[in-house]
N, C-alpha and C positions, 0 to 999 in steps of 0.2 A: 504492498498499499503505499502512496506517494502522497506527502504531507505538502498542502499548498503554502506558500510563504504567509499568507494571511493567518491560516490556522496555526500554523506554527508559531507567528508572533503573538497571537492571542494565548497560546498555550503557555511561550514563556513568561509573558506578563502576568498568569495567573500563578505560576510558580514563584515568580519575584514576589509577587503580594504576600503569597502564603510564606515564603521565606521571611519576609521583613515583619510578618506580623509574628510568626513565631519567635524570632530574635526579639521584639519588642515584649512577647510573652514572659520569654525567659529573663528579661531586665526587670521586668514587674517583678517576678517571682525572688527575685534575689535582693530586692529591696527590704529593709526592715519594717515591721510592722508595728502600728501603734495599736493602742487597746480599742477595741472595736471596729478596727478598720478591716474592710473585706479582704480576702487574701486566695478566692477561688479564681485565678486566671486560665484562660484558654483561648484559641484561635476560633474566631466564629466563622467558619465558612461561607455562611447566606451573606454575611457584610463584608466578608474580608477584611476582618478587623481584629485586633487584639481586644479582648473582652474581660469583664471581671462581674462575676454575679455577685450580687448584693443580697445576703440573705438575712432574716430576720435579727434586728438589734445590730446590725452593720452599718457602716457608711464607707463613701470612697470620694476622693476629691482629685481632680488632675487638671492639668492646664494644658493635656493633649486629646485628641479626640479617640481615646479608648472609651470603647462601647460598654457603657455601664448599663446592666441589665437586672431586671427581678420580676417576679412573680407575684401576683397580689390577688388576696380575697379580701376579707374586711381590714386589712393592714393598709397602712398609708406609706407612699414613698413620697417624699418632698424634694424636688430638682432645684437647687439654688443656683444662679449665674450671675457673676459680673461680667457685663457685655464689656466694660472698657478694659479690664484685666485678661477678658477672655479666659477664664477659670470657673469651674462649676463642681458641683458634687451632688451625690443623691444619698438619702438614707431610707431605710426601712425598718419602722416601728408598728408594735401589734397592739399597744392599748394606750389612751391617752396619759393616764399616770399609774404609778406604782411604787413600791418601796425599793430603796437602793438606788446605786448608779448604774443603770443600765439602759442600752441603747434600744431595748425592747418597748420601752415607754417613752412618751411623745416629747416631753420637756428635755428630758436628756439627751434623747435623738437629735433634737433640734440645736441644742446647744452645741453638742459634738461635731455637728457639720458647720454651723456657721462660725464658731471657732478655727475649726482647721481652715476653713476658707480665709479667713482673715489673716492666719498664720502663714498661709501661701500667697497674700499680695492682695486680696479681695476687700473691698471696702463693704461695709454694711449698709450705707446709703445708696450704693449702686446696685444691690443685690435686686433680683426678681425671681418668681418663683413660679414652678409650674407643679402642679401636684396631681396625685394618681391613686386609686383604689378607694376603698370603703364600702366595697361592695356588700351585698348582703346574700352571700352565697350557700347559706346553710337555711334550709326550710325551718321555719319554727322557732327561729331565732329572735324574733321580733321584740321579745320583751328586754334582752340586752342591749340589742342596738350596738353592738361594737362597732361597726362599719360607720353608721351615723355620729357616734360619739367621735371616734377618731377625726372623721371629716370636721365636723365642728370645732374640736380642738384645733387641728393645723392651722384651719382659717382664722380662728379667733386668735391664734398664736401669731402670726403672719401680721395681722392686722395691728396687734399691741406692738411689735417689733418694726412695724411702718415699710415692710416688705411687701411690693405688690404682687399679687397673684394675676400672671399674664394669660395663663391658660389652665385650665382643670379638666378630668375626666374622673369622675366622683359619683359615690353612691350607685343606685341600680342594684341588679342582681349579677352582674357579670364579674366574673373574674378577669383581670387584666396581666397581659406580659407590658412591661415598660421597656425602653431604651433610652438612652440619655447619651449624647456627646458632649462632655464638659468645655471642650475649646470654642465648639461653634453654637453652644445652647440649644441643639436641636433634639426634640423630644419626640418620639414614636411610641404608639400605643396600638395594642392588639385585643380586642376583647374575644376570651377565650370561651368555647363552649362548656356548657355546665358538666358533660361527660368526662372532661379531662381535668377533673378537680379533687382528686382523691386526697393528694398530698396537701392541697390548700384546706380542705375540708378539715383535716386532721389537725394542721397548723391554727385553723380558725376555732375549732373545738376548745384548743387548749389554752388560747388567749380568752375565749368565752369563760372558761372555766374559774380566769381569775379576775373576771370582770363583775361588778355589781351592777345590776339594774338601777335604771335612773328614772326619777318622776320626769342646671343645674351646670350644666358644661359652659363654657366659653373659650375663648381665645384659637389659635391655631396650634393644633397637633397633628401629625401624621399618622395614618393607619399603614399598617404594614402586615 
């Protein structure tokens, strides 16, 4: 079989992209990790980019377009970005409040993210937010309203901190996969089918067990 020059060039480009992505992943893995910082790095073949998966209680900040990814049920991911410094980050929290210093709780998760952004050169007064999650993915859990409480918390928190929410995809019944590029500030969200949520349901049940009962969309977000 003879390969045409065009096909060969495309193949070389793909190989080069994968090689550069793999090298970037290796560099990220070699860096020291801070408390609560995400550390699950990999090469994403779909986006052809180095990526990091943000697990519950974790965050990650970068000034390169490393692909920050997470999957949400009732949890919230806040993506903060300083347009001038071109640096951004994402967190993933499970509950609005709780005991102890843990990124699983909203206040501490937001403080971790904002403080790390500022340490890396971002200015709080220039930050803007995109928020995702808060879905009611478990039927019959309306009395707990974890997703709604998480959503209300992050909206109120950002309002108090005077960080504008420029776009959001929250509430409803859908689990979501979210991707964020911290250099460009681009966010992408994919609403997942309820049949693909076994792990998320377990995660949300764990959050609901810790929660106590208590007496949408806008901006520009790309779908993928």
